[in-house]
PQR file with spaces between the fields and no chain letter, atoms N, CA, C, O and H, PARSE charges and radii, in Angstrom:
ATOM       1  N    MET     1      -7.471    7.759  -11.077 -0.4000 1.5000
ATOM       2  CA   MET     1      -7.719    6.638  -10.187 -0.0000 2.0000
ATOM       3  C    MET     1      -6.417    6.004   -9.762  0.5500 1.7000
ATOM       4  O    MET     1      -5.572    5.761  -10.623 -0.5500 1.4000
ATOM       5  N    THR     2      -6.202    5.724   -8.511 -0.4000 1.5000
ATOM       6  CA   THR     2      -5.006    5.161   -8.032 -0.0000 2.0000
ATOM       7  C    THR     2      -4.920    3.634   -8.352  0.5500 1.7000
ATOM       8  O    THR     2      -5.888    2.886   -8.215 -0.5500 1.4000
ATOM       9  H    THR     2      -6.889    5.921   -7.812  0.4000 1.0000
ATOM      10  N    ASN     3      -3.722    3.233   -8.779 -0.4000 1.5000
ATOM      11  CA   ASN     3      -3.557    1.774   -9.049 -0.0000 2.0000
ATOM      12  C    ASN     3      -3.015    1.149   -7.778  0.5500 1.7000
ATOM      13  O    ASN     3      -1.801    1.098   -7.584 -0.5500 1.4000
ATOM      14  H    ASN     3      -2.935    3.840   -8.891  0.4000 1.0000
ATOM      15  N    TRP     4      -3.900    0.673   -6.906 -0.4000 1.5000
ATOM      16  CA   TRP     4      -3.444    0.116   -5.606 -0.0000 2.0000
ATOM      17  C    TRP     4      -2.548   -1.038   -5.723  0.5500 1.7000
ATOM      18  O    TRP     4      -1.644   -1.204   -4.905 -0.5500 1.4000
ATOM      19  H    TRP     4      -4.887    0.715   -7.064  0.4000 1.0000
ATOM      20  N    SER     5      -2.765   -1.894   -6.760 -0.4000 1.5000
ATOM      21  CA   SER     5      -1.852   -3.068   -6.954 -0.0000 2.0000
ATOM      22  C    SER     5      -0.459   -2.620   -7.210  0.5500 1.7000
ATOM      23  O    SER     5       0.490   -3.158   -6.639 -0.5500 1.4000
ATOM      24  H    SER     5      -3.500   -1.759   -7.425  0.4000 1.0000
ATOM      25  N    GLN     6      -0.317   -1.650   -8.051 -0.4000 1.5000
ATOM      26  CA   GLN     6       1.096   -1.142   -8.383 -0.0000 2.0000
ATOM      27  C    GLN     6       1.687   -0.469   -7.170  0.5500 1.7000
ATOM      28  O    GLN     6       2.867   -0.668   -6.883 -0.5500 1.4000
ATOM      29  H    GLN     6      -1.088   -1.213   -8.515  0.4000 1.0000
ATOM      30  N    LEU     7       0.898    0.338   -6.425 -0.4000 1.5000
ATOM      31  CA   LEU     7       1.413    0.985   -5.251 -0.0000 2.0000
ATOM      32  C    LEU     7       1.940   -0.012   -4.200  0.5500 1.7000
ATOM      33  O    LEU     7       2.993    0.207   -3.601 -0.5500 1.4000
ATOM      34  H    LEU     7      -0.061    0.500   -6.657  0.4000 1.0000
ATOM      35  N    ILE     8       1.186   -1.117   -3.985 -0.4000 1.5000
ATOM      36  CA   ILE     8       1.566   -2.087   -3.090 -0.0000 2.0000
ATOM      37  C    ILE     8       2.795   -2.903   -3.593  0.5500 1.7000
ATOM      38  O    ILE     8       3.698   -3.224   -2.820 -0.5500 1.4000
ATOM      39  H    ILE     8       0.330   -1.295   -4.471  0.4000 1.0000
ATOM      40  N    SER     9       2.798   -3.222   -4.891 -0.4000 1.5000
ATOM      41  CA   SER     9       3.950   -3.825   -5.458 -0.0000 2.0000
ATOM      42  C    SER     9       5.206   -3.040   -5.333  0.5500 1.7000
ATOM      43  O    SER     9       6.274   -3.623   -5.150 -0.5500 1.4000
ATOM      44  H    SER     9       2.064   -2.962   -5.519  0.4000 1.0000
ATOM      45  N    ASP    10       5.128   -1.668   -5.428 -0.4000 1.5000
ATOM      46  CA   ASP    10       6.259   -0.820   -5.230 -0.0000 2.0000
ATOM      47  C    ASP    10       6.741   -0.952   -3.799  0.5500 1.7000
ATOM      48  O    ASP    10       7.950   -1.030   -3.580 -0.5500 1.4000
ATOM      49  H    ASP    10       4.260   -1.194   -5.577  0.4000 1.0000
ATOM      50  N    LEU    11       5.843   -0.983   -2.803 -0.4000 1.5000
ATOM      51  CA   LEU    11       6.339   -1.044   -1.430 -0.0000 2.0000
ATOM      52  C    LEU    11       6.903   -2.409   -1.152  0.5500 1.7000
ATOM      53  O    LEU    11       7.736   -2.551   -0.257 -0.5500 1.4000
ATOM      54  H    LEU    11       4.861   -0.920   -2.981  0.4000 1.0000
ATOM      55  N    GLN    12       6.474   -3.447   -1.901 -0.4000 1.5000
ATOM      56  CA   GLN    12       7.026   -4.801   -1.635 -0.0000 2.0000
ATOM      57  C    GLN    12       8.354   -5.055   -2.429  0.5500 1.7000
ATOM      58  O    GLN    12       9.136   -5.927   -2.052 -0.5500 1.4000
ATOM      59  H    GLN    12       5.797   -3.331   -2.628  0.4000 1.0000
ATOM      60  N    ASP    13       8.586   -4.323   -3.476 -0.4000 1.5000
ATOM      61  CA   ASP    13       9.731   -4.470   -4.341 -0.0000 2.0000
ATOM      62  C    ASP    13      11.011   -4.467   -3.489  0.5500 1.7000
ATOM      63  O    ASP    13      11.201   -3.566   -2.673 -0.5500 1.4000
ATOM      64  H    ASP    13       7.950   -3.615   -3.783  0.4000 1.0000
ATOM      65  N    LYS    14      11.904   -5.481   -3.672 -0.4000 1.5000
ATOM      66  CA   LYS    14      13.106   -5.596   -2.884 -0.0000 2.0000
ATOM      67  C    LYS    14      14.053   -4.397   -3.130  0.5500 1.7000
ATOM      68  O    LYS    14      14.824   -4.066   -2.229 -0.5500 1.4000
ATOM      69  H    LYS    14      11.749   -6.214   -4.335  0.4000 1.0000
ATOM      70  N    LYS    15      14.033   -3.735   -4.297 -0.4000 1.5000
ATOM      71  CA   LYS    15      14.885   -2.644   -4.547 -0.0000 2.0000
ATOM      72  C    LYS    15      14.270   -1.318   -4.164  0.5500 1.7000
ATOM      73  O    LYS    15      14.948   -0.291   -4.209 -0.5500 1.4000
ATOM      74  H    LYS    15      13.407   -4.004   -5.029  0.4000 1.0000
ATOM      75  N    LYS    16      13.000   -1.311   -3.788 -0.4000 1.5000
ATOM      76  CA   LYS    16      12.335   -0.045   -3.470 -0.0000 2.0000
ATOM      77  C    LYS    16      11.982   -0.082   -1.976  0.5500 1.7000
ATOM      78  O    LYS    16      12.711    0.502   -1.175 -0.5500 1.4000
ATOM      79  H    LYS    16      12.449   -2.145   -3.752  0.4000 1.0000
ATOM      80  N    GLY    17      10.878   -0.753   -1.571 -0.4000 1.5000
ATOM      81  CA   GLY    17      10.451   -0.648   -0.193 -0.0000 2.0000
ATOM      82  C    GLY    17      10.801   -1.941    0.630  0.5500 1.7000
ATOM      83  O    GLY    17      11.047   -1.872    1.834 -0.5500 1.4000
ATOM      84  H    GLY    17      10.286   -1.228   -2.223  0.4000 1.0000
ATOM      85  N    ASN    18      10.812   -3.076   -0.042 -0.4000 1.5000
ATOM      86  CA   ASN    18      11.130   -4.382    0.628 -0.0000 2.0000
ATOM      87  C    ASN    18      10.255   -4.618    1.841  0.5500 1.7000
ATOM      88  O    ASN    18      10.736   -5.128    2.853 -0.5500 1.4000
ATOM      89  H    ASN    18      10.611   -3.132   -1.020  0.4000 1.0000
ATOM      90  N    MET    19       8.963   -4.254    1.765 -0.4000 1.5000
ATOM      91  CA   MET    19       8.077   -4.493    2.890 -0.0000 2.0000
ATOM      92  C    MET    19       7.122   -5.668    2.601  0.5500 1.7000
ATOM      93  O    MET    19       6.740   -5.915    1.457 -0.5500 1.4000
ATOM      94  H    MET    19       8.572   -3.840    0.942  0.4000 1.0000
ATOM      95  N    THR    20       6.754   -6.376    3.670 -0.4000 1.5000
ATOM      96  CA   THR    20       5.860   -7.442    3.589 -0.0000 2.0000
ATOM      97  C    THR    20       4.433   -6.842    3.601  0.5500 1.7000
ATOM      98  O    THR    20       4.255   -5.680    3.967 -0.5500 1.4000
ATOM      99  H    THR    20       7.064   -6.176    4.600  0.4000 1.0000
ATOM     100  N    GLN    21       3.407   -7.646    3.194 -0.4000 1.5000
ATOM     101  CA   GLN    21       2.045   -7.166    3.310 -0.0000 2.0000
ATOM     102  C    GLN    21       1.671   -6.905    4.755  0.5500 1.7000
ATOM     103  O    GLN    21       0.886   -5.994    5.018 -0.5500 1.4000
ATOM     104  H    GLN    21       3.551   -8.590    2.897  0.4000 1.0000
ATOM     105  N    MET    22       2.195   -7.661    5.699 -0.4000 1.5000
ATOM     106  CA   MET    22       1.907   -7.438    7.114 -0.0000 2.0000
ATOM     107  C    MET    22       2.506   -6.143    7.579  0.5500 1.7000
ATOM     108  O    MET    22       1.873   -5.415    8.344 -0.5500 1.4000
ATOM     109  H    MET    22       2.833   -8.401    5.486  0.4000 1.0000
ATOM     110  N    GLU    23       3.692   -5.832    7.149 -0.4000 1.5000
ATOM     111  CA   GLU    23       4.326   -4.551    7.508 -0.0000 2.0000
ATOM     112  C    GLU    23       3.545   -3.342    6.938  0.5500 1.7000
ATOM     113  O    GLU    23       3.385   -2.332    7.623 -0.5500 1.4000
ATOM     114  H    GLU    23       4.206   -6.423    6.527  0.4000 1.0000
ATOM     115  N    ILE    24       3.088   -3.446    5.752 -0.4000 1.5000
ATOM     116  CA   ILE    24       2.287   -2.457    5.091 -0.0000 2.0000
ATOM     117  C    ILE    24       0.980   -2.280    5.900  0.5500 1.7000
ATOM     118  O    ILE    24       0.583   -1.161    6.227 -0.5500 1.4000
ATOM     119  H    ILE    24       3.219   -4.267    5.196  0.4000 1.0000
ATOM     120  N    ALA    25       0.347   -3.380    6.200 -0.4000 1.5000
ATOM     121  CA   ALA    25      -0.935   -3.317    6.893 -0.0000 2.0000
ATOM     122  C    ALA    25      -0.858   -2.651    8.231  0.5500 1.7000
ATOM     123  O    ALA    25      -1.718   -1.845    8.587 -0.5500 1.4000
ATOM     124  H    ALA    25       0.669   -4.289    5.935  0.4000 1.0000
ATOM     125  N    LYS    26       0.200   -2.992    8.997 -0.4000 1.5000
ATOM     126  CA   LYS    26       0.469   -2.374   10.304 -0.0000 2.0000
ATOM     127  C    LYS    26       0.647   -0.825   10.216  0.5500 1.7000
ATOM     128  O    LYS    26       0.203   -0.073   11.083 -0.5500 1.4000
ATOM     129  H    LYS    26       0.898   -3.647    8.708  0.4000 1.0000
ATOM     130  N    ARG    27       1.311   -0.406    9.135 -0.4000 1.5000
ATOM     131  CA   ARG    27       1.627    1.012    9.011 -0.0000 2.0000
ATOM     132  C    ARG    27       0.353    1.815    8.443  0.5500 1.7000
ATOM     133  O    ARG    27       0.270    3.026    8.644 -0.5500 1.4000
ATOM     134  H    ARG    27       1.671   -1.017    8.431  0.4000 1.0000
ATOM     135  N    VAL    28      -0.551    1.177    7.792 -0.4000 1.5000
ATOM     136  CA   VAL    28      -1.646    1.923    7.183 -0.0000 2.0000
ATOM     137  C    VAL    28      -2.635    2.447    8.186  0.5500 1.7000
ATOM     138  O    VAL    28      -2.831    3.657    8.070 -0.5500 1.4000
ATOM     139  H    VAL    28      -0.484    0.193    7.629  0.4000 1.0000
ATOM     140  N    PRO    29      -3.279    1.874    9.099 -0.5600 1.5000
ATOM     141  CA   PRO    29      -3.425    0.464    9.509  0.2800 2.0000
ATOM     142  C    PRO    29      -4.633   -0.197    8.884  0.5500 1.7000
ATOM     143  O    PRO    29      -5.657    0.455    8.684 -0.5500 1.4000
ATOM     144  N    CYS    30      -4.534   -1.498    8.566 -0.4000 1.5000
ATOM     145  CA   CYS    30      -5.642   -2.315    8.118 -0.0000 2.0000
ATOM     146  C    CYS    30      -5.144   -3.724    8.272  0.5500 1.7000
ATOM     147  O    CYS    30      -4.069   -3.944    8.831 -0.5500 1.4000
ATOM     148  H    CYS    30      -3.702   -2.028    8.728  0.4000 1.0000
ATOM     149  N    SER    31      -5.919   -4.708    7.778 -0.4000 1.5000
ATOM     150  CA   SER    31      -5.518   -6.072    7.869 -0.0000 2.0000
ATOM     151  C    SER    31      -4.624   -6.461    6.713  0.5500 1.7000
ATOM     152  O    SER    31      -4.644   -5.814    5.666 -0.5500 1.4000
ATOM     153  H    SER    31      -6.792   -4.530    7.325  0.4000 1.0000
ATOM     154  N    GLN    32      -3.813   -7.546    6.893 -0.4000 1.5000
ATOM     155  CA   GLN    32      -3.005   -8.048    5.837 -0.0000 2.0000
ATOM     156  C    GLN    32      -3.923   -8.614    4.710  0.5500 1.7000
ATOM     157  O    GLN    32      -3.582   -8.507    3.532 -0.5500 1.4000
ATOM     158  H    GLN    32      -3.796   -8.072    7.743  0.4000 1.0000
ATOM     159  N    ASN    33      -5.016   -9.180    5.052 -0.4000 1.5000
ATOM     160  CA   ASN    33      -5.910   -9.712    4.017 -0.0000 2.0000
ATOM     161  C    ASN    33      -6.474   -8.575    3.147  0.5500 1.7000
ATOM     162  O    ASN    33      -6.729   -8.763    1.957 -0.5500 1.4000
ATOM     163  H    ASN    33      -5.293   -9.268    6.009  0.4000 1.0000
ATOM     164  N    TYR    34      -6.664   -7.405    3.750 -0.4000 1.5000
ATOM     165  CA   TYR    34      -7.198   -6.282    2.905 -0.0000 2.0000
ATOM     166  C    TYR    34      -6.104   -5.827    1.946  0.5500 1.7000
ATOM     167  O    TYR    34      -6.404   -5.539    0.787 -0.5500 1.4000
ATOM     168  H    TYR    34      -6.457   -7.252    4.717  0.4000 1.0000
ATOM     169  N    ILE    35      -4.840   -5.749    2.385 -0.4000 1.5000
ATOM     170  CA   ILE    35      -3.732   -5.411    1.507 -0.0000 2.0000
ATOM     171  C    ILE    35      -3.615   -6.413    0.372  0.5500 1.7000
ATOM     172  O    ILE    35      -3.394   -6.035   -0.778 -0.5500 1.4000
ATOM     173  H    ILE    35      -4.596   -5.982    3.326  0.4000 1.0000
ATOM     174  N    SER    36      -3.765   -7.697    0.696 -0.4000 1.5000
ATOM     175  CA   SER    36      -3.723   -8.753   -0.327 -0.0000 2.0000
ATOM     176  C    SER    36      -4.889   -8.587   -1.338  0.5500 1.7000
ATOM     177  O    SER    36      -4.693   -8.724   -2.546 -0.5500 1.4000
ATOM     178  H    SER    36      -3.945   -8.004    1.630  0.4000 1.0000
ATOM     179  N    ASP    37      -6.049   -8.303   -0.844 -0.4000 1.5000
ATOM     180  CA   ASP    37      -7.193   -8.079   -1.736 -0.0000 2.0000
ATOM     181  C    ASP    37      -6.991   -6.831   -2.637  0.5500 1.7000
ATOM     182  O    ASP    37      -7.372   -6.846   -3.808 -0.5500 1.4000
ATOM     183  H    ASP    37      -6.208   -8.192    0.137  0.4000 1.0000
ATOM     184  N    LEU    38      -6.405   -5.781   -2.097 -0.4000 1.5000
ATOM     185  CA   LEU    38      -6.118   -4.627   -2.938 -0.0000 2.0000
ATOM     186  C    LEU    38      -5.127   -4.985   -3.998  0.5500 1.7000
ATOM     187  O    LEU    38      -5.291   -4.544   -5.135 -0.5500 1.4000
ATOM     188  H    LEU    38      -6.095   -5.769   -1.146  0.4000 1.0000
ATOM     189  N    LYS    39      -4.140   -5.732   -3.715 -0.4000 1.5000
ATOM     190  CA   LYS    39      -3.055   -6.052   -4.601 -0.0000 2.0000
ATOM     191  C    LYS    39      -3.595   -6.970   -5.769  0.5500 1.7000
ATOM     192  O    LYS    39      -3.190   -6.808   -6.920 -0.5500 1.4000
ATOM     193  H    LYS    39      -4.007   -6.090   -2.791  0.4000 1.0000
ATOM     194  N    THR    40      -4.484   -7.900   -5.451 -0.4000 1.5000
ATOM     195  CA   THR    40      -5.019   -8.794   -6.408 -0.0000 2.0000
ATOM     196  C    THR    40      -6.239   -8.247   -7.177  0.5500 1.7000
ATOM     197  O    THR    40      -6.717   -8.868   -8.126 -0.5500 1.4000
ATOM     198  H    THR    40      -4.812   -8.032   -4.516  0.4000 1.0000
ATOM     199  N    GLY    41      -6.738   -7.056   -6.738 -0.4000 1.5000
ATOM     200  CA   GLY    41      -7.878   -6.438   -7.386 -0.0000 2.0000
ATOM     201  C    GLY    41      -9.216   -6.874   -6.901  0.5500 1.7000
ATOM     202  O    GLY    41     -10.241   -6.499   -7.470 -0.5500 1.4000
ATOM     203  H    GLY    41      -6.350   -6.552   -5.966  0.4000 1.0000
ATOM     204  N    LYS    42      -9.231   -7.700   -5.806 -0.4000 1.5000
ATOM     205  CA   LYS    42     -10.509   -8.094   -5.359 -0.0000 2.0000
ATOM     206  C    LYS    42     -11.252   -6.954   -4.585  0.5500 1.7000
ATOM     207  O    LYS    42     -12.470   -6.970   -4.408 -0.5500 1.4000
ATOM     208  H    LYS    42      -8.398   -8.005   -5.344  0.4000 1.0000
ATOM     209  N    LYS    43     -10.440   -5.988   -4.148 -0.4000 1.5000
ATOM     210  CA   LYS    43     -11.014   -4.770   -3.573 -0.0000 2.0000
ATOM     211  C    LYS    43     -10.261   -3.595   -4.204  0.5500 1.7000
ATOM     212  O    LYS    43      -9.189   -3.798   -4.775 -0.5500 1.4000
ATOM     213  H    LYS    43      -9.450   -5.976   -4.292  0.4000 1.0000
ATOM     214  N    GLY    44     -10.783   -2.398   -4.117 -0.4000 1.5000
ATOM     215  CA   GLY    44     -10.071   -1.234   -4.652 -0.0000 2.0000
ATOM     216  C    GLY    44     -10.944   -0.229   -5.288  0.5500 1.7000
ATOM     217  O    GLY    44     -10.594    0.948   -5.380 -0.5500 1.4000
ATOM     218  H    GLY    44     -11.654   -2.233   -3.653  0.4000 1.0000
ATOM     219  N    LYS    45     -12.109   -0.680   -5.744 -0.4000 1.5000
ATOM     220  CA   LYS    45     -13.055    0.285   -6.416 -0.0000 2.0000
ATOM     221  C    LYS    45     -13.585    1.275   -5.415  0.5500 1.7000
ATOM     222  O    LYS    45     -13.762    2.449   -5.737 -0.5500 1.4000
ATOM     223  H    LYS    45     -12.394   -1.636   -5.669  0.4000 1.0000
ATOM     224  N    ARG    46     -13.860    0.794   -4.127 -0.4000 1.5000
ATOM     225  CA   ARG    46     -14.401    1.718   -3.106 -0.0000 2.0000
ATOM     226  C    ARG    46     -13.559    1.387   -1.865  0.5500 1.7000
ATOM     227  O    ARG    46     -13.860    0.462   -1.111 -0.5500 1.4000
ATOM     228  H    ARG    46     -13.717   -0.160   -3.866  0.4000 1.0000
ATOM     229  N    ILE    47     -12.520    2.162   -1.689 -0.4000 1.5000
ATOM     230  CA   ILE    47     -11.641    2.031   -0.577 -0.0000 2.0000
ATOM     231  C    ILE    47     -11.882    3.152    0.458  0.5500 1.7000
ATOM     232  O    ILE    47     -12.178    4.281    0.065 -0.5500 1.4000
ATOM     233  H    ILE    47     -12.276    2.914   -2.302  0.4000 1.0000
ATOM     234  N    SER    48     -11.769    2.885    1.694 -0.4000 1.5000
ATOM     235  CA   SER    48     -11.992    4.021    2.651 -0.0000 2.0000
ATOM     236  C    SER    48     -11.015    5.040    2.531  0.5500 1.7000
ATOM     237  O    SER    48      -9.876    4.782    2.144 -0.5500 1.4000
ATOM     238  H    SER    48     -11.528    1.968    2.013  0.4000 1.0000
ATOM     239  N    HIS    49     -11.409    6.248    2.856 -0.4000 1.5000
ATOM     240  CA   HIS    49     -10.547    7.412    2.741 -0.0000 2.0000
ATOM     241  C    HIS    49      -9.332    7.258    3.666  0.5500 1.7000
ATOM     242  O    HIS    49      -8.232    7.640    3.267 -0.5500 1.4000
ATOM     243  H    HIS    49     -12.335    6.457    3.171  0.4000 1.0000
ATOM     244  N    ASP    50      -9.479    6.720    4.873 -0.4000 1.5000
ATOM     245  CA   ASP    50      -8.314    6.609    5.781 -0.0000 2.0000
ATOM     246  C    ASP    50      -7.302    5.606    5.267  0.5500 1.7000
ATOM     247  O    ASP    50      -6.099    5.841    5.382 -0.5500 1.4000
ATOM     248  H    ASP    50     -10.373    6.410    5.197  0.4000 1.0000
ATOM     249  N    ILE    51      -7.750    4.504    4.707 -0.4000 1.5000
ATOM     250  CA   ILE    51      -6.808    3.458    4.194 -0.0000 2.0000
ATOM     251  C    ILE    51      -6.128    4.046    2.901  0.5500 1.7000
ATOM     252  O    ILE    51      -4.924    3.882    2.705 -0.5500 1.4000
ATOM     253  H    ILE    51      -8.727    4.313    4.614  0.4000 1.0000
ATOM     254  N    ALA    52      -6.896    4.700    2.070 -0.4000 1.5000
ATOM     255  CA   ALA    52      -6.307    5.305    0.824 -0.0000 2.0000
ATOM     256  C    ALA    52      -5.231    6.308    1.236  0.5500 1.7000
ATOM     257  O    ALA    52      -4.127    6.254    0.694 -0.5500 1.4000
ATOM     258  H    ALA    52      -7.874    4.833    2.229  0.4000 1.0000
ATOM     259  N    GLU    53      -5.501    7.213    2.164 -0.4000 1.5000
ATOM     260  CA   GLU    53      -4.557    8.202    2.551 -0.0000 2.0000
ATOM     261  C    GLU    53      -3.359    7.523    3.277  0.5500 1.7000
ATOM     262  O    GLU    53      -2.223    7.966    3.109 -0.5500 1.4000
ATOM     263  H    GLU    53      -6.397    7.257    2.604  0.4000 1.0000
ATOM     264  N    GLY    54      -3.586    6.519    4.032 -0.4000 1.5000
ATOM     265  CA   GLY    54      -2.511    5.792    4.714 -0.0000 2.0000
ATOM     266  C    GLY    54      -1.567    5.108    3.697  0.5500 1.7000
ATOM     267  O    GLY    54      -0.351    5.128    3.887 -0.5500 1.4000
ATOM     268  H    GLY    54      -4.509    6.159    4.168  0.4000 1.0000
ATOM     269  N    LEU    55      -2.089    4.533    2.669 -0.4000 1.5000
ATOM     270  CA   LEU    55      -1.279    3.905    1.636 -0.0000 2.0000
ATOM     271  C    LEU    55      -0.499    4.889    0.844  0.5500 1.7000
ATOM     272  O    LEU    55       0.683    4.691    0.563 -0.5500 1.4000
ATOM     273  H    LEU    55      -3.077    4.517    2.515  0.4000 1.0000
ATOM     274  N    LYS    56      -1.148    5.939    0.486 -0.4000 1.5000
ATOM     275  CA   LYS    56      -0.460    7.057   -0.348 -0.0000 2.0000
ATOM     276  C    LYS    56       0.620    7.708    0.495  0.5500 1.7000
ATOM     277  O    LYS    56       1.700    7.978   -0.030 -0.5500 1.4000
ATOM     278  H    LYS    56      -2.109    6.100    0.715  0.4000 1.0000
ATOM     279  N    LYS    57       0.384    7.984    1.813 -0.4000 1.5000
ATOM     280  CA   LYS    57       1.423    8.537    2.633 -0.0000 2.0000
ATOM     281  C    LYS    57       2.576    7.634    2.784  0.5500 1.7000
ATOM     282  O    LYS    57       3.724    8.068    2.683 -0.5500 1.4000
ATOM     283  H    LYS    57      -0.494    7.765    2.240  0.4000 1.0000
ATOM     284  N    LEU    58       2.304    6.319    3.037 -0.4000 1.5000
ATOM     285  CA   LEU    58       3.368    5.349    3.275 -0.0000 2.0000
ATOM     286  C    LEU    58       4.213    5.220    1.948  0.5500 1.7000
ATOM     287  O    LEU    58       5.442    5.153    1.991 -0.5500 1.4000
ATOM     288  H    LEU    58       1.371    5.966    3.119  0.4000 1.0000
ATOM     289  N    HIS    59       3.517    5.189    0.792 -0.4000 1.5000
ATOM     290  CA   HIS    59       4.221    5.130   -0.498 -0.0000 2.0000
ATOM     291  C    HIS    59       5.129    6.350   -0.698  0.5500 1.7000
ATOM     292  O    HIS    59       6.262    6.218   -1.160 -0.5500 1.4000
ATOM     293  H    HIS    59       2.519    5.244    0.757  0.4000 1.0000
ATOM     294  N    GLU    60       4.632    7.509   -0.356 -0.4000 1.5000
ATOM     295  CA   GLU    60       5.443    8.769   -0.500 -0.0000 2.0000
ATOM     296  C    GLU    60       6.672    8.651    0.385  0.5500 1.7000
ATOM     297  O    GLU    60       7.790    8.908   -0.063 -0.5500 1.4000
ATOM     298  H    GLU    60       3.712    7.616    0.019  0.4000 1.0000
ATOM     299  N    GLN    61       6.466    8.250    1.681 -0.4000 1.5000
ATOM     300  CA   GLN    61       7.558    8.191    2.604 -0.0000 2.0000
ATOM     301  C    GLN    61       8.654    7.171    2.242  0.5500 1.7000
ATOM     302  O    GLN    61       9.843    7.423    2.441 -0.5500 1.4000
ATOM     303  H    GLN    61       5.558    8.042    2.045  0.4000 1.0000
ATOM     304  N    ILE    62       8.235    6.040    1.717 -0.4000 1.5000
ATOM     305  CA   ILE    62       9.127    4.940    1.411 -0.0000 2.0000
ATOM     306  C    ILE    62       9.773    5.009    0.022  0.5500 1.7000
ATOM     307  O    ILE    62      10.975    4.804   -0.148 -0.5500 1.4000
ATOM     308  H    ILE    62       7.270    5.835    1.555  0.4000 1.0000
ATOM     309  N    ILE    63       8.920    5.307   -0.955 -0.4000 1.5000
ATOM     310  CA   ILE    63       9.360    5.241   -2.372 -0.0000 2.0000
ATOM     311  C    ILE    63       9.880    6.667   -2.829  0.5500 1.7000
ATOM     312  O    ILE    63      10.791    6.746   -3.653 -0.5500 1.4000
ATOM     313  H    ILE    63       7.944    5.474   -0.817  0.4000 1.0000
ATOM     314  N    HIS    64       9.342    7.686   -2.335 -0.4000 1.5000
ATOM     315  CA   HIS    64       9.731    9.071   -2.750 -0.0000 2.0000
ATOM     316  C    HIS    64      10.051    9.903   -1.496  0.5500 1.7000
ATOM     317  O    HIS    64       9.388   10.917   -1.273 -0.5500 1.4000
ATOM     318  H    HIS    64       8.602    7.622   -1.665  0.4000 1.0000
ATOM     319  N    PRO    65      10.991    9.537   -0.707 -0.5600 1.5000
ATOM     320  CA   PRO    65      11.325   10.396    0.493  0.2800 2.0000
ATOM     321  C    PRO    65      11.837   11.730    0.122  0.5500 1.7000
ATOM     322  O    PRO    65      12.459   11.919   -0.924 -0.5500 1.4000
ATOM     323  N    ALA    66      11.583   12.625    0.955 -0.4000 1.5000
ATOM     324  CA   ALA    66      12.030   14.052    0.750 -0.0000 2.0000
ATOM     325  C    ALA    66      13.614   14.082    0.731  0.5500 1.7000
ATOM     326  O    ALA    66      14.298   13.382    1.478 -0.5500 1.4000
ATOM     327  H    ALA    66      11.078   12.472    1.804  0.4000 1.0000
ATOM     328  N    ALA    67      14.092   14.912   -0.146 -0.4000 1.5000
ATOM     329  CA   ALA    67      15.569   14.948   -0.254 -0.0000 2.0000
ATOM     330  C    ALA    67      16.157   15.739    0.834  0.5500 1.7000
ATOM     331  O    ALA    67      17.378   15.878    0.906 -0.5500 1.4000
ATOM     332  H    ALA    67      13.537   15.481   -0.753  0.4000 1.0000
């Protein structure tokens, strides 16, 4: 199971992604409120496939870019 809170924290970390929740939301795409709810654990048990894939892809691009 994916830890959405940690994934979003990685993207926001100043030494890693340095992205705001709004920037993440625009790239996924979804609302900033939804990103906030995922980070705080209010949502996440049942996340849409498109949003899950968008977050995973963004994390891979930003945190683990191809060499």
